[in-house]
C-alpha positions in Angstrom: 65.9 120.4 187.6 68.6 119.2 185.0 67.8 116.6 182.3 70.2 113.9 181.1 70.9 113.3 177.4 72.0 109.8 176.3 73.8 109.0 173.0 71.8 106.2 171.4 74.1 105.5 168.3 72.8 103.7 165.2 70.1 101.1 165.3 70.5 97.7 163.5 68.0 98.8 160.9 70.0 102.0 160.1 73.2 100.0 159.9 71.6 97.5 157.4 70.2 100.3 155.3 73.7 102.0 155.2 75.3 98.7 154.2 72.8 98.2 151.4 73.4 101.7 150.0 77.1 101.2 150.2 76.8 97.9 148.3 74.7 99.5 145.6 77.2 102.3 145.2 80.1 99.8 145.0 78.1 97.7 142.4 77.6 100.8 140.3 81.2 101.8 140.5 82.3 98.3 139.6 80.0 98.2 136.6 81.3 101.5 135.4 84.9 100.4 135.9 84.2 97.1 134.1 82.6 98.8 131.1 85.4 101.3 130.9 88.1 98.5 131.2 86.4 96.5 128.4 86.3 99.6 126.2 89.9 100.2 126.9 90.9 96.6 126.1 88.9 96.7 122.9 90.6 99.9 121.9 94.1 98.6 122.9 93.6 95.3 121.1 92.5 97.1 118.0 95.6 99.3 118.3 97.8 96.2 118.7 96.3 94.7 115.5 97.0 98.0 113.7 100.6 98.0 114.8 101.2 94.3 114.1 99.8 94.6 110.6 101.8 97.8 109.8 105.0 96.2 111.1 104.5 93.1 108.9 103.9 95.3 105.9 106.9 97.5 106.7 109.4 94.5 107.0 108.1 92.8 103.9 108.2 96.0 101.9 111.8 96.5 102.9 112.7 93.1 101.3 110.5 93.6 98.3 112.2 96.9 97.4 115.5 94.9 96.9 114.0 91.8 95.3 115.9 90.6 92.3 119.1 92.6 92.9 122.0 90.7 91.5 119.7 88.6 89.3 118.7 91.3 86.9 122.0 91.3 85.0 123.1 90.8 81.4 125.1 87.7 80.6 127.4 88.1 77.6 129.5 85.6 75.8 129.1 85.4 72.0 125.7 87.0 72.5 124.0 88.8 75.4 121.2 87.4 77.3 119.2 88.8 80.2 119.9 86.7 83.3 119.6 83.4 81.4 118.7 81.5 84.6 115.6 83.2 85.9 113.3 80.5 87.4 116.0 77.9 87.7 116.3 75.8 90.9 119.3 76.4 93.2 120.4 73.9 95.9 122.0 75.0 99.2 124.5 72.8 100.8 125.3 74.6 104.1 128.0 73.5 106.6 127.0 76.1 109.1 124.8 75.7 112.2 121.1 75.9 111.2 117.8 76.0 113.1 115.9 75.2 109.9 117.1 72.8 107.2 118.0 74.3 103.9 115.6 73.9 101.0 116.2 74.5 97.2 115.0 77.9 96.1 113.8 79.4 92.8 116.3 81.9 91.3 113.7 84.7 90.9 112.9 87.9 92.8 109.7 86.6 94.3 107.8 83.3 94.4 104.3 83.0 95.6 103.3 79.6 97.0 99.6 79.4 96.9 97.9 78.0 100.0 95.7 75.0 99.3 91.9 75.4 99.8 92.1 79.1 100.7 94.9 78.6 103.2 97.4 81.5 103.6 99.9 82.0 100.8 103.7 81.9 101.3 105.9 84.7 99.8 109.6 84.0 99.1 111.9 87.0 98.3 115.4 86.7 96.9 118.2 89.2 96.2 121.9 89.6 96.5 123.9 92.4 98.2 127.2 92.5 96.3 128.7 96.0 96.4 130.0 95.5 92.8 127.3 93.8 90.9 128.9 92.7 87.6 127.6 90.6 84.8 127.5 86.9 85.5 130.7 85.1 84.4 130.5 82.4 81.8 132.6 79.3 82.6 135.3 79.0 80.0 135.8 75.2 80.5 134.1 72.4 82.4 134.6 72.6 86.1 137.8 71.1 87.3 137.5 67.4 88.4 138.0 66.9 92.1 138.4 70.6 93.0 135.4 71.9 91.1 137.2 75.2 90.6 135.7 77.6 88.0 137.7 78.8 85.0 136.3 82.2 84.1 137.3 85.2 81.9 137.8 87.8 84.6 137.7 88.1 88.4 136.3 91.6 88.3 133.7 92.1 91.1 134.5 89.1 93.1 135.6 89.4 96.7 136.8 87.0 99.4 133.8 85.3 101.0 131.3 86.4 98.3 128.4 83.9 97.9 127.9 82.8 94.3 125.4 80.8 92.4 126.8 78.5 89.6 124.0 77.8 87.1 123.6 75.2 84.3 121.4 77.0 81.8 120.7 73.8 80.0 119.2 71.9 82.9 118.0 74.9 84.9 119.8 73.7 88.0 122.4 75.4 90.2 124.3 75.4 93.4 125.3 77.9 96.0 129.1 78.2 96.6 131.5 80.7 98.1 134.5 82.5 96.7 137.6 81.5 98.6 140.3 83.1 96.4 142.2 83.1 93.1 144.2 80.0 92.2 146.3 81.3 89.4 145.5 80.6 85.8 144.8 77.6 83.6 145.9 78.4 80.0 145.8 82.1 80.9 142.3 81.8 82.3 141.6 83.0 85.9 140.4 80.3 88.2 138.0 80.9 91.0 138.4 78.6 94.0 135.7 77.5 96.5 137.3 75.5 99.3 136.8 75.0 103.0 138.4 77.1 105.6 138.0 80.6 106.9 138.6 84.2 106.0 138.8 87.6 107.7 135.8 90.0 107.4 136.8 93.1 109.3 137.8 92.1 112.9 135.8 88.8 112.7 137.0 85.5 111.3 134.3 83.9 109.2 134.0 80.3 108.0 133.2 79.4 104.4 129.9 77.7 104.8 128.6 77.1 101.2 131.7 75.3 99.7 130.9 71.8 98.5 133.4 69.5 96.9 130.7 67.2 95.6 129.2 69.5 93.0 128.1 68.0 89.6 130.4 69.0 86.7 129.2 72.3 85.1 129.8 72.6 81.4 131.3 75.6 79.5 128.8 78.5 79.2 127.4 77.8 82.6 126.8 81.1 84.5 128.4 82.2 87.8 126.4 84.9 89.6 128.0 86.9 92.4 125.4 87.7 95.1 127.7 89.3 97.7 128.5 88.5 101.3 125.0 88.0 102.6 122.4 87.2 99.9 118.8 86.8 100.9 116.2 84.1 100.4 113.5 85.0 102.9 110.4 82.9 103.3 107.3 84.7 104.8 104.6 82.4 106.0 101.9 82.2 108.6 102.6 79.6 111.4 100.5 78.7 114.4 102.4 78.5 117.7 101.7 76.1 120.6 99.0 78.3 122.0 97.1 78.4 118.7 98.0 82.0 117.8 98.8 82.7 114.1 102.0 84.6 113.5 103.8 85.9 110.5 107.2 84.1 110.4 110.3 85.0 108.5 112.6 82.0 107.6 116.1 83.0 106.3 116.8 80.1 104.1 120.4 81.1 103.4 121.5 80.7 107.1 118.6 78.6 108.5 117.3 81.1 111.1 113.6 81.7 111.8 111.8 84.5 113.7 108.4 85.8 114.4 108.1 89.3 112.9 104.4 90.0 113.7 101.9 88.3 115.9 98.2 87.5 115.3 98.4 87.7 111.5 95.7 85.2 110.4 95.8 85.4 106.6 98.2 86.4 103.8 97.2 86.4 100.1 99.2 87.5 97.1 99.2 87.7 93.3 101.7 88.3 90.5 101.6 91.5 88.4 102.8 90.7 84.9 103.7 92.7 81.9 102.8 90.4 79.0 103.2 92.9 76.2 106.5 94.5 77.3 105.2 98.0 77.6 106.6 98.4 81.1 103.3 98.3 83.0 101.2 95.5 84.6 98.4 94.2 82.3 97.6 91.0 84.1 97.1 90.0 87.8 97.0 86.3 88.5 98.3 83.5 90.9 99.9 81.5 88.1 103.6 80.7 88.8 105.6 81.3 85.5 106.5 78.1 83.7 108.3 77.2 80.5 109.0 74.2 78.3 112.8 74.9 78.5 115.2 77.2 80.4 114.9 79.9 77.8 111.1 80.1 77.8 111.0 79.8 81.6 113.4 82.8 81.8 111.2 84.8 79.5 108.1 83.9 81.5 109.7 85.1 84.8 110.8 88.4 83.1 107.1 89.3 82.8 106.7 89.4 86.6 107.3 93.1 87.5 105.1 93.6 90.6 103.4 91.8 93.4 100.1 92.7 95.2 99.4 91.2 98.6 97.1 91.6 101.5 97.2 90.4 105.1 94.8 90.4 108.0 95.7 91.2 111.6 93.4 90.0 114.4 92.8 91.8 117.7 94.1 90.0 120.8 90.8 90.4 122.8 88.0 87.9 122.3 84.8 89.8 122.7 82.1 88.3 124.9 79.4 89.0 122.3 80.4 87.0 119.2 78.9 89.3 116.7 81.5 92.1 116.5 82.5 90.9 113.0 79.7 89.7 110.8 81.3 89.5 107.4 84.7 88.3 106.3 87.4 90.9 105.7 88.2 91.4 102.0 91.1 92.7 99.8 91.4 93.7 96.2 93.9 91.5 94.4 93.8 93.6 91.2 93.1 96.9 92.9 89.4 96.8 92.1 87.7 93.4 92.5 87.1 92.4 96.1 88.0 88.9 97.4 87.4 87.6 100.9 90.1 86.3 103.2 88.4 82.9 103.5 91.0 81.5 105.9 89.7 83.8 108.7 86.5 81.7 108.9 88.4 78.4 109.6 88.3 79.4 113.3 84.9 78.6 114.7 84.9 81.8 116.9 86.2 84.2 114.2 83.2 86.5 114.7 84.3 87.2 118.3 87.3 89.2 117.1 88.0 92.4 115.3 90.3 92.6 112.2 92.5 95.0 110.4 93.2 94.6 106.6 96.4 95.8 105.0 97.1 95.6 101.3 99.6 97.1 99.0 101.4 96.8 95.6 105.2 96.5 95.3 106.8 97.2 92.0 109.9 95.0 91.4 112.1 97.9 90.3 115.1 95.6 89.7 113.0 93.7 87.2 111.8 96.9 85.5 115.4 98.2 85.4 116.6 94.9 83.9 118.6 95.4 80.7 116.5 94.7 77.6 
Protein backbone atom coordinates (compact mmCIF):
# COMPACT_ATOMS: atom_id res chain seq x y z
CA UNK A 1 0.00 0.00 0.00
CA UNK A 2 1.61 3.38 -1.05
CA UNK A 3 1.41 6.53 1.10
CA UNK A 4 1.00 10.07 -0.24
CA UNK A 5 3.23 12.99 0.85
CA UNK A 6 1.83 16.50 0.71
CA UNK A 7 4.00 19.70 0.64
CA UNK A 8 2.54 21.90 3.38
CA UNK A 9 4.80 25.15 2.90
CA UNK A 10 5.15 27.78 5.66
CA UNK A 11 2.51 28.56 8.15
CA UNK A 12 1.47 32.17 8.91
CA UNK A 13 3.28 32.02 12.24
CA UNK A 14 6.51 30.93 10.60
CA UNK A 15 6.24 33.73 8.02
CA UNK A 16 5.69 36.32 10.75
CA UNK A 17 8.67 35.05 12.75
CA UNK A 18 10.86 35.22 9.63
CA UNK A 19 9.74 38.77 8.89
CA UNK A 20 10.51 39.86 12.46
CA UNK A 21 14.00 38.32 12.29
CA UNK A 22 14.62 40.03 8.94
CA UNK A 23 13.45 43.38 10.33
CA UNK A 24 15.71 43.02 13.36
CA UNK A 25 18.64 42.21 11.09
CA UNK A 26 17.87 45.22 8.88
CA UNK A 27 17.63 47.45 11.94
CA UNK A 28 21.02 46.29 13.19
CA UNK A 29 22.59 46.81 9.76
CA UNK A 30 21.03 50.28 9.49
CA UNK A 31 22.32 51.27 12.93
CA UNK A 32 25.82 50.06 12.11
CA UNK A 33 25.71 51.94 8.80
CA UNK A 34 24.39 55.11 10.51
CA UNK A 35 27.12 55.07 13.16
CA UNK A 36 29.78 54.42 10.52
CA UNK A 37 28.45 57.24 8.32
CA UNK A 38 28.36 59.69 11.23
CA UNK A 39 31.91 58.77 12.13
CA UNK A 40 32.96 59.25 8.51
CA UNK A 41 31.23 62.65 8.32
CA UNK A 42 32.90 63.77 11.55
CA UNK A 43 36.29 62.70 10.25
CA UNK A 44 35.67 64.29 6.84
CA UNK A 45 34.43 67.58 8.30
CA UNK A 46 37.46 67.70 10.59
CA UNK A 47 39.66 67.14 7.57
CA UNK A 48 37.86 69.94 5.71
CA UNK A 49 38.49 72.32 8.61
CA UNK A 50 42.16 71.31 8.56
CA UNK A 51 42.41 71.98 4.83
CA UNK A 52 40.52 75.30 4.97
CA UNK A 53 42.67 76.62 7.80
CA UNK A 54 45.91 75.49 6.16
CA UNK A 55 44.88 77.08 2.84
CA UNK A 56 44.04 80.37 4.55
CA UNK A 57 47.41 80.46 6.28
CA UNK A 58 49.26 79.55 3.08
CA UNK A 59 47.72 82.36 1.03
CA UNK A 60 48.19 84.97 3.75
CA UNK A 61 51.77 83.83 4.31
CA UNK A 62 52.48 84.29 0.60
CA UNK A 63 51.40 87.94 0.81
CA UNK A 64 53.13 88.62 4.12
CA UNK A 65 56.48 87.40 2.79
CA UNK A 66 56.40 90.30 0.30
CA UNK A 67 54.86 92.93 2.59
CA UNK A 68 56.61 96.28 2.37
CA UNK A 69 58.48 95.66 -0.89
CA UNK A 70 58.91 99.00 -2.66
CA UNK A 71 58.17 100.90 0.56
CA UNK A 72 61.38 100.05 2.40
CA UNK A 73 63.56 102.33 0.34
CA UNK A 74 65.89 105.22 1.07
CA UNK A 75 64.89 108.67 -0.15
CA UNK A 76 67.81 111.02 -0.75
CA UNK A 77 67.87 114.68 -1.57
CA UNK A 78 70.13 116.88 0.51
CA UNK A 79 69.97 114.19 3.21
CA UNK A 80 68.84 110.58 3.17
CA UNK A 81 65.70 109.42 4.91
CA UNK A 82 64.27 105.92 5.22
CA UNK A 83 60.98 105.87 3.32
CA UNK A 84 59.82 109.21 4.78
CA UNK A 85 56.15 108.39 4.22
CA UNK A 86 55.55 105.21 6.23
CA UNK A 87 52.07 105.42 7.77
CA UNK A 88 50.80 108.07 5.36
CA UNK A 89 47.30 107.84 3.86
CA UNK A 90 46.99 107.17 0.12
CA UNK A 91 43.87 107.85 -1.95
CA UNK A 92 42.93 105.65 -4.93
CA UNK A 93 40.99 107.22 -7.79
CA UNK A 94 40.28 104.32 -10.14
CA UNK A 95 38.63 104.63 -13.54
CA UNK A 96 38.50 100.85 -14.06
CA UNK A 97 35.55 98.54 -13.48
CA UNK A 98 35.35 97.57 -9.81
CA UNK A 99 33.21 95.17 -7.79
CA UNK A 100 34.20 96.84 -4.52
CA UNK A 101 34.64 100.62 -4.14
CA UNK A 102 38.17 101.91 -3.56
CA UNK A 103 39.14 102.98 -0.05
CA UNK A 104 42.16 105.02 1.09
CA UNK A 105 44.96 102.83 2.44
CA UNK A 106 47.84 103.25 4.86
CA UNK A 107 51.27 103.27 3.22
CA UNK A 108 52.70 100.51 5.42
CA UNK A 109 53.49 96.79 4.97
CA UNK A 110 50.66 95.66 7.25
CA UNK A 111 47.77 97.24 9.09
CA UNK A 112 45.75 95.39 11.72
CA UNK A 113 42.23 96.73 12.18
CA UNK A 114 41.12 95.45 15.58
CA UNK A 115 37.60 94.05 15.72
CA UNK A 116 35.31 95.74 18.23
CA UNK A 117 34.18 93.72 21.27
CA UNK A 118 36.26 90.63 20.39
CA UNK A 119 35.03 90.58 16.77
CA UNK A 120 37.49 89.19 14.19
CA UNK A 121 40.38 91.43 13.20
CA UNK A 122 41.12 92.59 9.66
CA UNK A 123 44.65 92.33 8.23
CA UNK A 124 45.69 94.61 5.35
CA UNK A 125 48.88 93.78 3.43
CA UNK A 126 50.61 96.14 0.98
CA UNK A 127 53.62 95.88 -1.33
CA UNK A 128 54.83 96.74 -4.81
CA UNK A 129 56.14 94.51 -7.58
CA UNK A 130 58.46 96.75 -9.57
CA UNK A 131 61.24 94.81 -11.28
CA UNK A 132 63.65 97.71 -10.71
CA UNK A 133 62.97 99.08 -7.26
CA UNK A 134 64.77 102.39 -7.11
CA UNK A 135 64.83 105.06 -4.45
CA UNK A 136 61.74 107.29 -4.48
CA UNK A 137 62.16 110.39 -6.59
CA UNK A 138 61.94 113.83 -5.02
CA UNK A 139 59.81 116.29 -6.96
CA UNK A 140 62.08 119.09 -8.10
CA UNK A 141 59.32 121.67 -8.49
CA UNK A 142 55.62 122.01 -7.66
CA UNK A 143 53.47 119.75 -9.84
CA UNK A 144 52.49 121.38 -13.11
CA UNK A 145 49.17 123.22 -13.05
CA UNK A 146 46.51 121.59 -15.19
CA UNK A 147 48.59 118.58 -16.26
CA UNK A 148 49.93 117.68 -12.79
CA UNK A 149 53.05 116.23 -14.42
CA UNK A 150 55.96 115.52 -12.07
CA UNK A 151 59.36 117.16 -12.52
CA UNK A 152 61.98 114.74 -11.16
CA UNK A 153 65.74 114.33 -11.21
CA UNK A 154 65.90 111.04 -13.13
CA UNK A 155 63.57 108.58 -14.85
CA UNK A 156 65.63 105.55 -13.83
CA UNK A 157 63.48 102.55 -12.87
CA UNK A 158 60.22 103.85 -14.31
CA UNK A 159 58.40 101.85 -16.98
CA UNK A 160 55.29 102.49 -19.07
CA UNK A 161 52.21 101.60 -17.03
CA UNK A 162 53.98 101.52 -13.66
CA UNK A 163 51.75 102.45 -10.74
CA UNK A 164 53.18 105.18 -8.55
CA UNK A 165 52.36 106.83 -5.23
CA UNK A 166 53.01 110.56 -5.04
CA UNK A 167 53.37 111.54 -1.39
CA UNK A 168 53.34 114.84 0.46
CA UNK A 169 55.65 114.24 3.42
CA UNK A 170 54.39 117.35 5.19
CA UNK A 171 50.70 116.47 5.28
CA UNK A 172 51.12 112.68 5.24
CA UNK A 173 48.74 112.31 2.29
CA UNK A 174 49.27 110.82 -1.14
CA UNK A 175 47.63 109.64 -4.36
CA UNK A 176 47.94 106.67 -6.69
CA UNK A 177 48.85 107.61 -10.27
CA UNK A 178 50.27 105.82 -13.29
CA UNK A 179 53.30 106.46 -15.47
CA UNK A 180 52.22 107.22 -19.01
CA UNK A 181 55.53 108.37 -20.45
CA UNK A 182 58.26 110.98 -20.62
CA UNK A 183 57.28 114.47 -21.72
CA UNK A 184 60.64 116.03 -22.40
CA UNK A 185 62.28 118.38 -19.95
CA UNK A 186 61.48 121.53 -18.08
CA UNK A 187 64.68 123.49 -17.42
CA UNK A 188 66.65 120.28 -18.10
CA UNK A 189 64.54 118.38 -15.54
CA UNK A 190 62.81 115.17 -16.74
CA UNK A 191 59.05 115.28 -16.49
CA UNK A 192 56.90 112.24 -15.72
CA UNK A 193 53.47 112.22 -17.33
CA UNK A 194 50.32 110.58 -16.02
CA UNK A 195 47.56 110.94 -18.58
CA UNK A 196 44.56 108.94 -19.75
CA UNK A 197 44.77 106.49 -22.63
CA UNK A 198 46.24 103.03 -23.13
CA UNK A 199 49.54 101.24 -23.44
CA UNK A 200 50.79 97.89 -24.70
CA UNK A 201 51.77 95.27 -22.13
CA UNK A 202 52.94 92.28 -24.16
CA UNK A 203 50.20 91.27 -26.62
CA UNK A 204 47.45 92.96 -24.55
CA UNK A 205 46.43 96.61 -24.67
CA UNK A 206 46.00 98.00 -21.16
CA UNK A 207 44.19 101.14 -20.06
CA UNK A 208 45.69 103.63 -17.65
CA UNK A 209 43.30 103.41 -14.72
CA UNK A 210 44.86 105.46 -11.90
CA UNK A 211 45.49 108.73 -13.75
CA UNK A 212 43.63 111.63 -12.21
CA UNK A 213 43.82 115.17 -13.54
CA UNK A 214 42.30 116.64 -10.36
CA UNK A 215 45.19 115.95 -7.99
CA UNK A 216 46.11 118.56 -5.40
CA UNK A 217 49.34 120.42 -6.08
CA UNK A 218 52.35 118.61 -4.62
CA UNK A 219 55.21 120.83 -3.44
CA UNK A 220 58.92 120.31 -4.09
CA UNK A 221 60.50 117.50 -2.02
CA UNK A 222 57.31 115.43 -2.26
CA UNK A 223 58.15 111.77 -2.91
CA UNK A 224 57.29 109.61 -5.91
CA UNK A 225 57.34 105.84 -5.19
CA UNK A 226 57.37 103.38 -8.09
CA UNK A 227 55.35 100.28 -7.11
CA UNK A 228 55.44 98.47 -10.46
CA UNK A 229 52.70 97.20 -12.78
CA UNK A 230 50.54 95.45 -10.17
CA UNK A 231 51.00 96.67 -6.59
CA UNK A 232 49.04 94.93 -3.85
CA UNK A 233 46.76 96.26 -1.13
CA UNK A 234 44.92 93.14 0.00
CA UNK A 235 42.35 93.21 2.79
CA UNK A 236 41.76 89.93 4.66
CA UNK A 237 38.55 89.85 6.68
CA UNK A 238 35.90 87.41 7.88
CA UNK A 239 32.53 87.89 6.20
CA UNK A 240 29.29 85.99 6.65
CA UNK A 241 27.52 84.88 3.47
CA UNK A 242 23.75 84.68 2.95
CA UNK A 243 23.60 81.21 4.50
CA UNK A 244 25.30 82.40 7.70
CA UNK A 245 28.65 80.71 7.04
CA UNK A 246 31.76 82.69 8.00
CA UNK A 247 34.41 82.84 5.29
CA UNK A 248 37.84 84.42 4.99
CA UNK A 249 37.56 86.95 2.17
CA UNK A 250 40.35 88.68 0.26
CA UNK A 251 39.53 92.13 -1.13
CA UNK A 252 42.02 93.49 -3.66
CA UNK A 253 41.69 97.20 -3.00
CA UNK A 254 43.84 98.18 -5.99
CA UNK A 255 41.48 96.72 -8.60
CA UNK A 256 38.27 96.30 -6.58
CA UNK A 257 37.90 92.52 -6.75
CA UNK A 258 36.76 90.26 -3.92
CA UNK A 259 36.95 86.49 -3.47
CA UNK A 260 36.49 83.83 -0.80
CA UNK A 261 39.82 82.13 -0.12
CA UNK A 262 38.72 79.80 2.69
CA UNK A 263 35.29 78.75 3.99
CA UNK A 264 34.16 78.25 7.59
CA UNK A 265 36.82 80.49 9.15
CA UNK A 266 35.11 81.86 12.26
CA UNK A 267 37.77 84.03 13.89
CA UNK A 268 40.97 85.90 13.06
CA UNK A 269 43.15 87.70 15.61
CA UNK A 270 46.50 89.45 15.14
CA UNK A 271 49.15 91.51 16.93
CA UNK A 272 52.11 93.63 15.88
CA UNK A 273 55.66 92.57 16.70
CA UNK A 274 57.74 95.68 17.40
CA UNK A 275 61.44 96.36 17.77
CA UNK A 276 61.45 99.33 20.15
CA UNK A 277 65.20 99.38 20.88
CA UNK A 278 66.51 98.88 17.32
CA UNK A 279 68.34 95.63 18.03
CA UNK A 280 66.70 93.80 15.12
CA UNK A 281 64.42 91.57 17.23
CA UNK A 282 60.88 91.82 18.56
CA UNK A 283 60.68 93.01 22.16
CA UNK A 284 57.00 94.02 22.25
CA UNK A 285 53.80 92.34 21.07
CA UNK A 286 50.68 94.52 21.11
CA UNK A 287 47.58 95.58 19.18
CA UNK A 288 48.41 99.31 19.15
CA UNK A 289 48.54 100.82 15.65
CA UNK A 290 51.60 103.10 15.35
CA UNK A 291 50.87 106.81 15.71
CA UNK A 292 52.90 110.01 15.59
CA UNK A 293 52.49 113.71 16.26
CA UNK A 294 53.83 114.46 12.77
CA UNK A 295 54.87 112.64 9.62
CA UNK A 296 58.44 112.11 10.84
CA UNK A 297 57.43 110.57 14.18
CA UNK A 298 54.75 108.48 12.47
CA UNK A 299 57.36 107.17 10.05
CA UNK A 300 59.65 106.24 12.95
CA UNK A 301 56.81 104.47 14.79
CA UNK A 302 55.95 102.33 11.76
CA UNK A 303 59.61 101.38 11.28
CA UNK A 304 59.42 99.56 14.62
CA UNK A 305 56.89 97.05 13.22
CA UNK A 306 59.00 94.12 11.99
CA UNK A 307 56.68 91.14 12.49
CA UNK A 308 53.07 90.05 12.81
CA UNK A 309 51.64 87.14 14.78
CA UNK A 310 48.15 85.96 13.95
CA UNK A 311 45.83 83.06 14.61
CA UNK A 312 42.64 81.85 13.00
CA UNK A 313 39.98 79.26 13.77
CA UNK A 314 38.48 76.90 11.19
CA UNK A 315 35.17 75.23 12.06
CA UNK A 316 34.00 71.81 10.90
CA UNK A 317 31.06 71.76 8.51
CA UNK A 318 29.13 69.08 10.40
CA UNK A 319 26.89 70.10 13.29
CA UNK A 320 27.07 67.30 15.84
CA UNK A 321 23.80 66.00 17.32
CA UNK A 322 25.27 66.08 20.82
CA UNK A 323 26.16 69.70 21.51
CA UNK A 324 29.04 68.95 23.82
CA UNK A 325 31.82 68.06 21.39
CA UNK A 326 33.59 71.36 22.23
CA UNK A 327 33.36 72.44 25.85
CA UNK A 328 35.99 75.21 26.00
CA UNK A 329 36.80 78.03 23.62
CA UNK A 330 39.79 77.48 21.31
CA UNK A 331 42.81 79.59 22.26
CA UNK A 332 45.93 81.06 20.65
CA UNK A 333 49.18 82.60 21.95
CA UNK A 334 49.56 86.19 20.73
CA UNK A 335 53.06 86.53 22.17
CA UNK A 336 53.99 82.91 21.67
CA UNK A 337 53.45 82.08 25.35
CA UNK A 338 50.34 83.63 26.94
CA UNK A 339 47.06 82.01 25.88
CA UNK A 340 44.08 84.07 24.77
CA UNK A 341 40.63 82.68 23.82
CA UNK A 342 38.99 83.21 20.45
CA UNK A 343 35.96 84.86 22.04
CA UNK A 344 34.16 85.48 18.76
CA UNK A 345 33.54 81.72 18.44
CA UNK A 346 31.00 81.84 21.29
CA UNK A 347 28.84 84.48 19.58
CA UNK A 348 27.01 81.59 17.89
CA UNK A 349 24.59 79.99 20.35
CA UNK A 350 25.34 76.47 19.09
CA UNK A 351 29.13 76.83 19.00
CA UNK A 352 29.59 73.76 21.20
CA UNK A 353 28.01 71.57 18.51
CA UNK A 354 31.03 71.96 16.21
CA UNK A 355 34.68 70.95 16.18
CA UNK A 356 37.46 73.50 15.61
CA UNK A 357 41.03 73.67 14.35
CA UNK A 358 43.37 76.47 15.46
CA UNK A 359 46.20 77.78 13.26
CA UNK A 360 48.72 80.37 14.38
CA UNK A 361 52.05 81.59 13.12
CA UNK A 362 54.54 84.46 13.16
CA UNK A 363 55.60 86.22 9.97
CA UNK A 364 58.75 88.32 10.03
CA UNK A 365 58.47 91.36 7.76
CA UNK A 366 61.81 90.81 6.10
CA UNK A 367 61.48 93.90 3.91
CA UNK A 368 61.28 95.99 7.08
CA UNK A 369 64.26 94.23 8.66
CA UNK A 370 66.24 94.75 5.45
CA UNK A 371 65.29 98.43 5.32
CA UNK A 372 68.36 100.68 5.03
CA UNK A 373 69.30 102.29 8.33
